C-alpha positions in Angstrom: 10.4 0.7 -17.4 13.0 0.8 -14.7 13.2 0.5 -10.9 14.0 3.7 -9.0 17.5 4.1 -7.5 16.2 4.0 -3.9 14.6 0.6 -4.4 16.4 -2.7 -3.9 14.6 -5.9 -5.0 15.7 -9.5 -4.7 15.7 -12.6 -2.6 17.7 -12.8 0.6 18.9 -9.2 0.3 17.9 -8.1 3.8 21.3 -9.5 4.8 22.8 -6.7 2.7 21.0 -3.9 4.6 24.1 -2.1 6.1 25.8 -2.1 2.7 22.7 -0.9 0.9 22.4 2.0 3.3 26.1 2.9 2.9 25.7 3.0 -0.9 23.0 5.6 -0.4 24.9 7.7 2.0 22.5 7.0 4.8 24.8 7.5 7.8 24.1 8.4 11.4 22.5 6.6 14.3 19.6 4.4 13.5 16.1 4.5 15.0 14.4 1.3 14.1 10.6 1.0 14.4 8.5 -2.1 13.9 5.1 -3.4 14.8 5.0 -6.1 17.4 4.2 -8.9 15.0 7.0 -8.1 12.6 9.4 -7.2 15.4 9.0 -10.6 16.9 10.1 -12.2 13.6 12.8 -9.8 12.3 13.5 -7.1 14.9 16.4 -8.7 16.7 18.1 -9.9 13.6 17.8 -6.5 11.9 19.2 -4.7 14.9 22.1 -7.2 15.2 22.9 -6.8 11.6 23.1 -3.0 11.9 25.1 -3.1 15.1 27.6 -5.6 13.7 28.2 -3.0 11.0 29.0 -0.4 13.6 25.7 1.4 13.8 24.2 2.6 17.1 20.6 1.4 17.1 17.6 2.4 19.2 14.6 0.2 18.8 10.8 0.7 19.3 7.8 -1.4 18.7 4.2 -0.2 18.0 0.9 -2.0 18.0 0.0 -3.8 14.7 -2.9 -2.8 12.5 -4.3 0.2 10.8 -5.4 1.9 14.0 -1.7 2.6 14.7 -1.8 5.1 11.8 -3.0 7.9 14.0 -1.8 11.3 15.2 -1.7 10.0 18.7 0.9 7.4 17.7 3.0 10.0 15.9 3.1 12.0 19.1 4.3 9.0 21.0 7.1 8.4 18.4 8.1 12.1 18.4 8.6 11.9 22.2 10.6 8.6 21.9 12.9 10.1 19.2 13.5 13.2 21.3 14.2 11.2 24.4 16.6 8.9 22.5 18.5 12.0 21.1 17.6 11.6 17.4 19.0 14.4 15.3 18.4 15.6 11.7 21.5 13.7 10.5 20.3 10.4 11.8 18.3 7.7 10.1 14.8 6.3 10.9 14.0 2.8 9.6 10.5 1.3 9.2 10.4 -2.4 9.5 7.0 -3.9 8.5 4.1 -3.5 6.2 2.3 -0.5 4.7 1.0 0.8 8.0 4.4 1.0 9.5 5.9 2.5 6.4 3.2 5.2 6.1 3.3 6.1 9.8 7.1 6.1 10.2 7.6 7.9 6.9 5.3 10.6 8.1 7.1 10.8 11.4 10.4 11.1 9.5 9.0 13.8 7.2 7.9 16.0 10.1 10.3 15.3 13.0 12.7 18.2 13.0 11.3 19.1 9.6 12.7 16.1 8.0 15.0 13.2 8.9 16.3 10.6 6.4 14.4 7.3 6.5 14.4 3.8 5.0 12.0 1.0 5.0 12.2 -2.8 4.9 8.8 -3.8 3.5 7.7 -7.2 4.9 4.3 -7.5 3.3 3.4 -8.0 -0.3 1.1 -5.0 -0.2 3.9 -2.8 1.0 6.4 -4.1 -1.5 4.2 -3.6 -4.6 2.4 -0.4 -3.5 3.1 1.8 -0.5 6.9 1.4 -0.6 7.0 3.2 -4.0 6.2 6.9 -4.7 7.0 8.6 -1.4 3.4 8.9 0.0 3.4 8.9 3.8 0.6 9.7 6.2 -1.9 8.9 8.9 -5.6 8.5 9.2 -8.2 10.6 10.8 -11.4 9.1 12.3 -13.3 10.5 9.3 -11.1 8.9 6.6 -7.9 7.2 5.5 -4.6 9.0 4.8 -6.1 12.5 5.3 -3.0 13.9 6.9 0.3 13.2 5.1 3.2 14.3 2.9 5.3 13.3 -0.1 8.7 12.2 1.4 10.7 9.5 -0.4 12.9 7.1 1.6 16.6 6.8 0.9 16.0 3.0 0.6 13.1 0.7 0.1 14.3 -2.8 0.6 12.0 -5.3 -1.0 13.2 -8.9 -0.1 10.7 -11.4 -1.6 11.9 -14.1 0.9 10.4 -12.0 3.7 7.0 -12.7 2.2 7.2 -16.4 2.8 6.4 -15.9 6.5 3.1 -14.1 5.7 -0.2 -15.7 6.8 -2.4 -16.6 3.8 -4.8 -13.7 4.5 -2.0 -11.1 4.5 -0.5 -12.6 1.4 -3.9 -12.4 -0.3 -4.1 -8.7 0.8 -1.1 -7.9 -1.3 -2.3 -9.9 -4.3 -5.2 -7.5 -4.6 -2.8 -4.6 -5.4 -0.8 -6.9 -7.8 -3.9 -7.8 -9.7 -4.9 -4.1 -9.7 -1.7 -3.2 -11.5 -2.5 -5.6 -14.3 -6.1 -4.6 -14.6 -5.4 -0.9 -15.0 -2.1 -0.7 -17.0 -0.7 -4.0 -18.2 -2.9 -6.6 -19.9 0.0 -8.9 -20.5 0.9 -8.9 -16.9 -2.7 -9.7 -16.0 -2.6 -12.7 -18.4 0.6 -13.9 -16.9 -1.0 -13.9 -13.5 -4.0 -15.8 -14.9 -1.7 -18.4 -16.3 0.6 -18.9 -13.4 -1.6 -18.3 -10.3 -1.5 -21.8 -8.9 0.4 -21.1 -5.7 0.2 -17.5 -4.3 3.3 -18.2 -2.2 5.5 -19.4 -5.0 8.8 -17.5 -4.5 9.7 -16.8 -8.1 6.1 -15.6 -8.9 6.3 -13.3 -5.9 9.6 -11.9 -7.0 8.3 -11.3 -10.6 5.1 -9.7 -9.3 7.0 -7.3 -7.0 9.4 -6.3 -9.8 6.7 -5.7 -12.4 4.5 -3.8 -10.0 7.4 -1.5 -8.9 8.2 -0.8 -12.6 4.5 0.0 -13.3 4.0 2.2 -10.3 7.4 4.0 -10.7 6.5 5.0 -14.3 3.2 6.4 -13.1 4.8 8.3 -10.2 7.5 9.7 -12.5 4.8 11.1 -14.7 2.8 12.6 -11.8 5.0 12.9 -8.7 2.6 15.0 -6.7 -0.6 13.1 -7.5 -2.3 15.9 -9.4 -3.4 13.9 -12.5 -2.8 10.5 -14.0 -1.4 9.0 -10.8 -5.0 8.7 -9.6 -5.2 5.7 -11.9 -3.5 3.8 -9.0 -6.7 4.4 -7.0 -8.7 2.0 -9.0 -11.0 0.2 -6.5 -9.9 2.6 -3.7 -12.9 4.9 -3.6 -15.2 2.2 -2.3 -12.3 0.5 -0.4 -11.4 3.5 1.7 -15.1 4.1 2.5 -15.6 0.5 3.7 -12.5 0.7 5.8 -13.6 3.9 7.5 -17.2 2.6 8.1 -15.9 -0.6 9.6 -13.4 1.0 11.9 -10.3 -0.4 10.0 -10.9 -3.6 11.9 -13.1 -5.9 9.8 -11.1 -6.2 6.6 -7.5 -5.9 5.5 -6.8 -3.1 3.0 -6.4 -5.6 0.2 -9.7 -7.1 0.9 -11.5 -3.8 0.6 -9.5 -3.0 -2.5 -10.8 -6.3 -4.0 -14.4 -5.3 -3.1 -13.8 -1.8 -4.5 -12.4 -3.3 -7.8 -15.5 -5.4 -8.1 -17.6 -2.2 -7.7 -15.5 -0.2 -10.2 -15.7 -3.0 -12.8 -19.5 -3.2 -12.3 -19.8 0.6 -12.8 -17.6 0.3 -15.9 -19.9 -2.4 -17.3 -23.0 -0.5 -16.6 -21.6 2.5 -18.4 -20.9 0.3 -21.4 -17.1 0.7 -21.1 -16.4 -3.0 -20.8 -18.0 -6.3 -21.7 -19.2 -8.6 -18.9 -16.3 -11.0 -19.7 -13.8 -8.4 -18.6 -15.5 -7.9 -15.3 -15.7 -11.7 -14.9 -12.0 -12.3 -15.6 -11.0 -9.7 -13.0 -13.3 -11.0 -10.3 -12.3 -14.6 -11.0 -8.6 -13.9 -10.5 -9.4 -12.0 -7.3 -11.4 -15.0 -6.1 -8.5 -17.3 -6.9 -6.3 -15.1 -4.7 -8.8 -15.7 -1.8 -10.2 -12.2 -1.9 -13.9 -11.2 -1.3 -16.2 -9.4 -3.7 -18.9 -8.3 -1.1 -18.9 -6.5 2.2 -20.8 -6.7 5.5 -20.6 -4.6 8.7 -21.7 -1.3 7.2 -24.9 0.1 5.6 -24.7 1.1 1.9 -25.8 4.6 2.7 -22.9 5.0 5.2 -20.5 3.9 2.5 -21.9 6.4 0.1 -21.6 9.2 2.7 -18.0 8.2 3.5 -17.0 8.4 -0.2 -17.8 12.2 -0.1 -14.9 12.6 2.4 -12.4 10.8 0.2 -9.3 12.9 -0.2 -9.6 12.8 -4.0 -13.2 13.8 -4.0 -14.1 17.1 -5.8 -16.9 19.1 -4.3 -18.1 16.1 -2.4 -18.2 13.8 -5.4 -15.7 10.9 -6.0 -13.4 11.0 -9.0 -13.8 7.5 -10.4 -11.1 5.4 -11.9 -12.8 3.0 -14.3 -11.6 0.6 -17.0 -12.3 0.4 -20.7 -10.6 -3.1 -21.0 -7.9 -5.1 -19.2 -4.9 -2.8 -19.0 -6.9 0.3 -20.0 -7.9 2.6 -17.1 -9.5 6.0 -17.3 -9.3 8.6 -14.6 -11.7 11.2 -13.3 -15.0 9.8 -14.6 -18.3 11.3 -13.6 -20.8 8.7 -12.6 -24.5 9.2 -11.9 -25.2 8.8 -8.2 -28.0 6.3 -8.8 -25.6 4.0 -10.6 -23.1 4.3 -7.7 -25.9 3.7 -5.2 -27.1 0.6 -7.0 -23.6 -0.9 -7.2 -22.7 -0.2 -3.6 -26.0 -1.8 -2.6 -25.3 -4.9 -4.8 -21.9 -5.3 -3.1 -23.5 -5.5 0.3 -24.2 -9.0 1.6 
């Protein structure tokens, strides 16, 4: 497996941003967008680096959090780009985690019918998941990522050293997606995590995790670039996760926390259908717990979760397409599951 050409992975490579952009023929004026939290840490330094390389930079900050991924925010950014004189030959850069990348990528895909964009992913979740594959989009009140596009960046810069400033909860959020990659497609990678997971902020482990997850996801995306088939394997845990997020207003949990809960649910369904032994479910959930992730949810009624799942963008005729496992590293896509089993599992997940 290989890393896509638009991806740069390493430690300390954010200092090479101007050169990395030049190598990818990403010229023009720069429109840099960050959320306020990340902007306070890296906004000024990123802008100075680009300006020192001769780039003209306009800078904008947005509110942090999933609620920023909304059509109202895209409208605000369109107005800002227009006022700043952004043209189709310019470059928009997203500085931040998955929310900023999804939002800014969608703005880039739709402003003037497409402007080049790049992202500097500052969260583990973004580095191992949303920065790869070209999916961009925003949420609607009824569900997550219901408006979007496929629009790959010219550069995804994944500097593992940026992850060292993450609060423990945000780091744990990313580890959910890392563990997911092992559970669905790479048993050896899962076993490596089991053996080495003593310090979730260990720099070399983070770098190795980012690189392996990018390789795994890139291979899946190459096989199904428009998400019409096997790429759905990456949604393991997400059917329940997206419903919990929608029902709790995107405020109560991080995305990774809901993915961990959803993985617990998907493994429980797999066990009840006889696809896996209880030991497989236990090993998955034990590693999630070691990462500091929850396996149960509060703040929403099980019936509301079930109803929200019918609005999932991958549902077919109101019924979820389940990603389940037949063993560690062995996922299966599109499973039909009896509603009573789903209802029972979703109820068991509720505290």
